[in-house]
N, C-alpha and C positions, 0 to 999 in steps of 0.2 A: 757442156752440151749445147753447142751453138745451134741456132735455128737458121735454116736456109731454105730457099725455094727448091722443091724436089726436082725441078728441071735442070738444076746446076750439077755439073760433074764434080768429082772429088778435087780435081786440079783447080777448078774455079773457086771452090770453098776454102782450100788450104791457104792460099795467099792472103786474103783479107783476115782469115783467122789468126795466122801467125803475126801479122802486123798488129792486130788488136791485142793478142796475148802478150807480146813483148813490149807493149806500150808503157807498162809500169813495172817491168821485171828486168833483172839483170840478164843480158844476152850471152849465152855460152859461145865459145869459139866454133863449136861444131853442132849442127842440128841435123839429125837423121830423120828422114821422112819415108813414107811408103809410096808416095807419088810426087812427081815433080810439079810444083805449083805453076800456074799461069804467071806470066811476067816475072819469071825466075830471076833474071839479071837485076831488074829494078828492085826486087825484094832484098836480094843480097846486098846491093848498094845502100839501100835505105837502112837496113839493120847494121851494116858495117859503120855507116856514118854515125848512127845513134850510139853504138858501142865504143866508137873511137879506135877501132882496130878491125882487121879483116875478119869477116865471119864466113864460114863455109856451110853451105846447105847441100847435103848429099842424099842420094837415093841408092843405098847399097844393094847389090844384086846377089852377093854371095859372101860367105864367111861369117865371122862373129857379129859384125855390125848388122848384116842382113837378118841374123837370128834375133838380135835385139829388137829390130823393127817388127819382126813377125810376132814376138812375144807382146810387144806394146799394142799391136793391132788386135791380137786375141783378147788382151785385157780390156781394150776399148769396147770391143763387141760385147763382151760379157757384162761390162758396166752399163752399156746401152740397153741390153736385154733386161737387166734388173730395173733400170729406170723406167722402161716401158711397162714392165709388169707392175711396178709400184703405182705408176700413173693410172693403169687400167683398174687396179684395185681401188685407188682413191676416187676414180670417176664413178665406179659402181656405188661407193659409199655416198658420194655427193648426190647421185641420182636417188638413192634411198632417202637422204635428207630432204631433197626437194619434194618427194612424195609425202613424207611425214609432216612437213610444215606447209604444204600447199603452194610451193613455188612453181612457176611455169616451166622451169628447166633446171638442170644441175647447175649450181652457181659456179662461176669462174673465179669470183672474188668474194670472200667473206671477211667482214671487219668486226672485231670483237673489242668492246670497250670496258675498262675497269678503272678504278682510281685507288689511290693509297695516301694515307695521311696519319698523323698522330695528334689527336685532339685538335684537328683542324690545321695543324702547322705543316709547312713544306708539302702542301697538297699537290699531287701530280695525277693527271689523267693519262691513260695509256691506251693505245690502239695497236692491236696486232692484226696481221693479215694472213689468211690461208686460202689456198685454191687447189687446183688440180695437181700441182706439184708439191703439195705440202705447205709448210709455213714459208711465207715470203718475208724473211727477216729484213731484207733491204727496204721493205715498205713500212716497217714498224714506225710509229711516231709517239712522242711523249708531249704532253701539254702541261706546262707549269700553270697552275690555277692562279689567276691574277686579277680577275674582275672584282671591283669593289662591291658589285651586286651579289656576288657569291659568298654566302655566310660560311664562316669557319665550321667545318664538320658536316656541312649539308651535302650529303652524297648525291642527292637528286639535283641540287643546284650545280654541283661540279659537272655532272653528266650533261646538263643543259648547256653549260659553257663550252665543254669540249665538243659536243655535236654541232653547236652553232658555229664555232670557229672552224671546225673541220669542213663542214659542208659549204659554208660561205666561201672559203678559200678554194674548194674543189670546183664550185660553180665559176669562180673567176678564172681559174687556170685551165679547166677542162669543161667548157660549156657542153651540156648534154646533146644539144642539137648537132654538134660537130663530131660526135663519136660515131665511128664507122662500124663498131661492133665486131671487128675481126680479131681482136685480141683473144688469145687462148689461155694465157697465164694470168695470175693475179698481178704480176708486175706490168703486164701489157694492158690491163683493163683498169683504168683509174676509178671507175664507178662500181660500188659494191652491188652484188645481187642479193645480199642479205646482211643486215646489221644486227648484231647480238649485244644486248646490254645486260649487266648484272642487276638482278632485282625482280620485283613482281609487277602487279598491276599498276601501282603508282609510277614506277619507273617507266613502264611501257607507255602510259598516257603522257608523261612528261616528254619522253622522246618523240612521240607522235606530234605533240604540240610544236616542238622546236622544228621538226622536219617540215611540217605544214607551213609554219611561219616563214621558213626560208624558201619554200616552193619546191621541196623534194619529198612531198608526202607519199609518193608512190613507191619509195624504196622500202622493200619488205623489212619489218622489224620483228625481233624475237627477244623477249625478256626471260631470263633463266633465274628462278628463285631457288635458293639453297634449300635442301630438304630439311625435315625435322632434325634438330640437333646437328645440322650441317652435314647430314649423312650423304655421302656420294651414292648416287643411284636413286635417290628420292627427290630429285629436282622437280620443280613444278614449272611447266612451260606456259608462257602467256603470249598469245597472238591476237591481234585485233579481230573481232568478230567471232571468236571461239571461246568456249569455256576453258579455264585453265585445265591442263591435263598432265599426266605423267606418262613416261614410256616404260615398257616392260623391262624388268631386270635383264641384264645381259644383252640388251638390244644394241647392235653395233652403232646405231645413230646416237644412242645415249652416251656410249663411251666416247664417240667422236666429239660431241658437244662438250663433254666434261674435259676432254683434252684441250679443246680450244679455250675454254674458260680458265683452266689451270695455267695455260701459257700466258693468257692476258694478265692473270693475277701475278705470276712470276715476274713478268716484264714491268708491271705497275710497281711492285715492291722494289725491284732493282732500281727503277728510275727514282723512286722516292728516297731510297737510301743514298743515292748519288747526290741528290739535291740537299738532303739533310746534312751529309758530310761536308758539302761545300759551304752551307750556311754556318755550320758549327765552326768551320775553319775561319770564316769571316767574322762571325759575331760571338764565338765562344760558347761556353756552357749556358749563357743566358738565353740561348735559343730554346732551351728546354723549359716548358711551362713550370713555373714554381721556383726556378733557380735564379735568385738575384745575386748581386755582387758578393754578399757575405757568405752565402752557401757555395757559391763558385769558389771563393777563397778556401773554404773548409774542405771541399772536395779535392782541390789541387794540392793543398797542404798535406792531406792524408795520403793521396795516391802518387803525387809528384808530376804525372803527365796526363794529358787528355786520353792517350791511348790506353793507359792503365785503368782509367775510369771506364772507358768503353768495354774493356775486357773483364771488369770486376763482376763478381757474382752478386746476387741480391743480398745475401747475408753479409758480404764484405761492405756493401753500400750502407746497410743498416748500422754498421759499427762506426760510421763516421760521426763525430760529435756535431750536433746541430742538425743532423739529417734524420727525420723520423721515418717510420715504416712506409707511410704513404708517399713521401717524396722519394725515398729510396726506390720504391716500385716504379714511380714515374720516370726516374733516371734510367733504371734498368730497361723498362719497356721502350724508352726512346731509342736506345741503342740496339734493341733486339726485336723490334717490330717485325712481324711476319715470319719470325723464327727461321 
């Protein structure tokens, strides 16, 4: 779905689009189009040179090839209609979110932060991004927790480190005074209109302190605390200047925020597992808390390979000589964190 100035004609849009589309793809011998693009000869020459053979670009007027183009054009129109309908629905939802949380307008870019670790090891912070076109996965970022000031297992400390690194870099790369405000999608708008963090009042206060310290204290913040017994639908929302509150069951805004939080959690766990697997590959089983050289030998002697240990059940691990129930659970949890 390329974006282009509405004043441009189809012929003006097609040429640059084709050049960009085939910049990283194999170029076929024949390309069928609905309209002849501007600078047709130059485009044919450029694509032919890139492909290393003669490329034909045709605009068929009749026959089977014309029918193929007509079908493609109809499919494109239907896809665009679905996209516009989804965007319209998403915009209505974002407007409701703005009303619920007191934002000045429907946000174009929402950033959601979460972290994942096991007993403080392989800690990873994660940021997901959403906007008027849904999740902007090309904007997702992960942060390996590495500051010596962040204590192992300190979730609030991890959040402080992630926010500090994220917004210091954002200030360096996209100073706010230089933003023209014309971006409509999350990818085009580097500055968030809303930041959501996992947690309650303490996490909200810690996030506010970090943002004010950096000089971006006016970015709206929302903390989402899990409900009693971690029940979905019972989340408690924390915003500066307001008493904590819940949203009514089946509220579309509640479902939307839950979806954002779940996506951040999924991405954080995936990033953590990737880092954990990498570290186990480099450092072996001793990366797992409580597993020293002798217990590492016992596990490998019993199972034979690291992969077999990773796939072992809890009862299988408890049957290893020298591995008690507590350590077996630690090994099992290490490989199955986040379920």
